[in-house]
C-alpha positions, 0 to 999 in steps of 0.5 A, spaced: 379 505 749 386 501 749 390 499 755 395 505 753 389 510 754 388 507 761 395 507 763 396 514 760 389 516 764 392 513 771 399 515 770 401 520 765 407 523 768 410 516 769 408 514 761 412 521 759 418 519 763 418 511 761 415 511 754 417 513 747 410 513 743 412 512 736 407 512 730 408 508 723 403 507 718 397 510 722 398 505 727 400 506 734 406 502 736 409 502 743 416 502 743 419 501 750 426 504 750 429 500 757 433 495 759 429 488 760 430 488 767 427 495 768 422 493 763 419 487 767 419 492 774 415 497 770 410 492 767 409 489 774 407 496 777 403 498 771 399 491 772 398 492 779 395 499 778 391 497 773 388 491 777 386 495 783 383 500 778 379 495 775 377 492 782 375 499 784 370 500 778 367 494 779 366 494 786 363 501 785 358 499 780 356 493 784 354 497 790 350 502 786 346 497 783 345 494 790 342 501 792 338 502 786 335 495 787 333 496 794 330 503 793 326 501 787 324 494 788 325 491 795 323 497 799 316 498 795 315 491 796 316 490 803 316 497 806 308 496 809 310 490 812 316 492 815 313 499 818 308 494 822 313 489 825 314 489 832 321 492 832 319 498 828 314 501 832 315 509 832 315 513 838 314 508 843 320 509 846 319 517 848 319 519 855 311 522 854 309 515 852 313 511 857 311 516 863 303 515 861 304 508 860 307 507 867 301 512 870 296 508 867 299 501 870 299 505 877 292 507 877 289 500 874 293 496 879 290 500 885 283 501 881 283 508 881 278 510 875 282 516 872 280 519 865 283 523 860 282 530 860 288 533 856 286 538 851 291 537 846 290 530 846 283 530 846 283 535 840 287 530 836 282 524 839 276 528 836 279 529 830 280 522 829 274 519 833 272 513 828 279 511 828 280 511 835 274 507 837 275 502 832 283 501 835 284 495 839 289 494 844 296 493 842 295 494 835 298 501 834 304 501 830 306 509 831 305 513 837 300 519 834 297 522 841 301 521 847 308 522 844 306 529 841 311 534 845 308 537 851 310 538 858 304 535 862 299 530 860 292 531 864 288 526 867 282 527 872 278 522 877 272 523 881 274 523 888 268 519 891 270 514 887 277 514 890 279 509 895 286 508 899 289 515 897 295 514 901 297 508 899 296 510 892 301 516 893 306 511 896 306 506 891 307 512 886 313 514 889 316 507 889 315 506 882 319 512 881 314 518 881 315 524 884 309 527 886 306 534 889 299 534 893 295 540 893 290 541 898 285 546 900 279 548 905 272 544 902 268 550 900 262 546 900 262 546 908 263 554 908 256 555 910 257 550 916 262 553 921 263 547 925 266 543 918 269 549 915 276 547 916 276 540 913 281 540 907 280 536 901 285 534 895 285 538 889 291 536 885 296 532 884 302 533 880 307 527 879 313 527 874 317 521 871 324 523 867 322 529 864 315 529 863 309 530 868 302 528 869 297 533 872 291 529 876 285 534 877 281 531 883 273 533 881 268 533 887 261 532 886 257 538 888 249 539 889 247 541 883 249 534 880 256 537 877 263 536 878 268 542 881 275 542 881 279 547 886 284 552 885 291 550 885 295 555 889 302 555 890 304 555 897 311 558 900 314 551 901 313 549 894 319 548 889 317 553 883 321 549 879 318 543 880 314 543 873 313 549 869 306 551 873 304 557 868 303 552 863 298 548 866 291 547 863 287 546 869 288 549 876 289 557 875 282 558 877 276 553 880 272 550 875 265 547 874 264 541 869 258 537 867 258 530 869 261 527 863 259 520 861 265 516 860 268 510 855 274 506 854 278 506 848 285 504 846 290 510 844 297 508 842 296 501 845 294 504 852 287 503 854 284 509 857 277 512 859 275 519 855 269 523 855 264 520 851 263 526 847 270 529 847 268 536 843 263 538 849 268 537 854 273 541 850 268 547 849 267 547 857 274 548 858 275 555 856 268 557 860 269 553 866 271 558 871 267 558 878 266 563 883 263 561 890 258 564 894 261 569 899 258 565 905 262 569 910 259 575 908 252 572 907 253 570 915 255 578 916 249 580 912 244 576 916 247 578 923 246 585 921 239 584 917 235 578 920 233 573 915 225 573 913 223 566 915 215 568 915 211 563 911 210 568 906 217 568 905 219 561 905 213 560 900 216 565 895 223 562 896 220 555 894 216 557 888 222 562 886 227 556 886 222 551 882 221 557 877 229 558 876 230 550 875 224 550 870 227 556 866 234 553 867 232 546 864 228 550 858 234 554 856 239 548 856 234 544 851 235 550 847 242 551 848 241 558 850 246 561 855 243 565 861 246 568 867 243 571 874 241 578 873 238 584 877 235 582 884 236 575 883 244 576 882 244 581 888 241 576 892 246 571 890 252 575 891 250 579 898 246 573 902 247 567 898 240 566 897 233 569 894 231 576 896 224 574 899 221 581 897 223 581 890 217 577 888 220 575 881 226 571 878 231 575 873 235 572 868 240 575 863 241 573 855 245 576 850 241 578 844 246 574 839 243 568 843 236 569 842 232 564 838 225 565 835 222 559 839 224 561 846 217 563 847 213 557 845 219 553 849 217 556 855 209 556 854 210 548 852 214 548 859 207 551 863 210 558 863 205 563 859 207 569 856 205 575 861 208 581 856 213 582 851 216 589 850 221 591 844 224 587 839 230 583 837 233 589 834 232 594 840 230 593 847 227 586 847 224 584 854 220 577 856 216 576 862 213 569 863 208 567 869 210 562 874 205 559 879 204 562 886 204 569 882 212 569 881 214 572 875 220 570 870 223 576 867 228 575 861 232 581 859 236 581 853 243 584 853 246 588 847 254 590 846 257 596 844 264 598 843 265 600 851 259 597 854 253 593 855 246 595 856 239 592 856 232 596 855 226 597 858 219 599 856 213 603 859 207 600 857 202 606 858 207 611 855 211 607 850 217 611 853 224 607 853 229 606 858 236 604 857 240 600 863 248 601 862 253 596 864 261 595 864 263 589 859 263 583 863 264 575 862 261 569 865 263 565 870 259 559 874 257 559 881 252 554 885 245 557 887 239 554 890 242 547 888 244 549 881 250 550 877 248 557 874 252 563 870 253 570 873 258 575 871 265 574 873 266 581 874 260 581 879 261 587 884 262 592 878 255 589 875 252 590 882 254 597 883 252 599 876 245 597 878 245 598 885 250 603 887 255 603 892 250 602 897 248 595 895 249 592 901 243 595 904 236 592 903 231 596 899 224 594 899 221 599 895 224 599 888 222 603 882 225 600 876 224 607 872 228 611 877 231 607 882 237 603 878 243 607 878 245 606 871 238 607 868 237 613 862 232 615 858 232 612 851 226 615 847 219 613 845 217 608 841 213 610 835 206 609 836 206 605 829 210 600 832 206 599 839 202 593 836 209 590 835 213 592 841 208 593 847 204 586 847 201 585 854 197 578 855 
């Protein structure tokens, strides 16, 4: 390309007006039809534009080369080192991380042993457990856990380990936290009239900037487990303080196994977490707790005097020991159970064991049945007394405890709109069916144990005992007395050896 071609491309209109292009002998010549002074001014203008154009092209080319060099060489060579540099830590300026860091500083300075129970973060930790266990303090280059979007971060503490609660609250406010404290009556004292008015702390919610920390206060219970209370919003509480409906804990009281804790480093912060995060996560959706109805139990015994005879006291003692042994055995097997029949009625009506019932009744979902359940109870010192039915239909097991106290285990089957357990008359082979409305399971405390009961307890009780369940009935025919019993056919004689086994 000649300089004339460049000029034509830059100023075509100017060339047409000021130049005359002629061609001789197939060679291009340019003849300028202008006076000398005009010619010099024109050339000066052209030279400036050409120089400017060439400089622009050169600068652009050099810039493109620099970008290409950085992208394909420098970034590939130094990228890993840059991402680990102190100045490029990703996410550590976020509100969530800064709030959690300040909260941990607060609790550490006051020797408050809080531990992380936030479901979202624990789930992330569980998925990356080996990485978390091997992390060292301050080694994180990216905030992967505490920086995930959420409204709350949940921690917990065991109240008996908390000293100087009031000073902690005051220091938290001095550090910029705005805190709400939620209290209620101590349910452990409800059975003692003179102490039932004592308040205990249940929850703290502390906000800093736009993030909140939910501190769940766990209390020890006599069954060697931890309990937290219901977070109730009283009239003076500002409903807009935090989005309370998004809280993971406090919508109802909860019960948890006492977790073993370990210290780990998460996003550069040292925190305590449950040593088995998966177990704690599995407990959360099934943690709902129901208190025994102490007030109603006192009213019951005012109307019907308690049986404090030697025989009644001995039966209560033996039944409690049998229940504790059964619970220990089923826990080893990983089998869920709940208080059923007369044992459930005794808990709900009088917060104790019915002394004239003469047995302990437990329920188990048939899908939780395990083939080694019989041998497990026999190894625990409870011989099989009888086995009725089969896994597919009306299974029932009975084991003999000491002092002639019997353990009955009823297996429950689920239909579309109801549940049922079966019964069998040994001498005739007749089958019976006991219908219950569908129910879920909650925790409660009974004879110093954490055990399950139907959450929909009143519906469960009334299905079995009718509306008059508050009235003690000492004579009970299992084939006729229950309100929910109905005939269910007869076992074929050919199956009797399998479905009717007496020992």
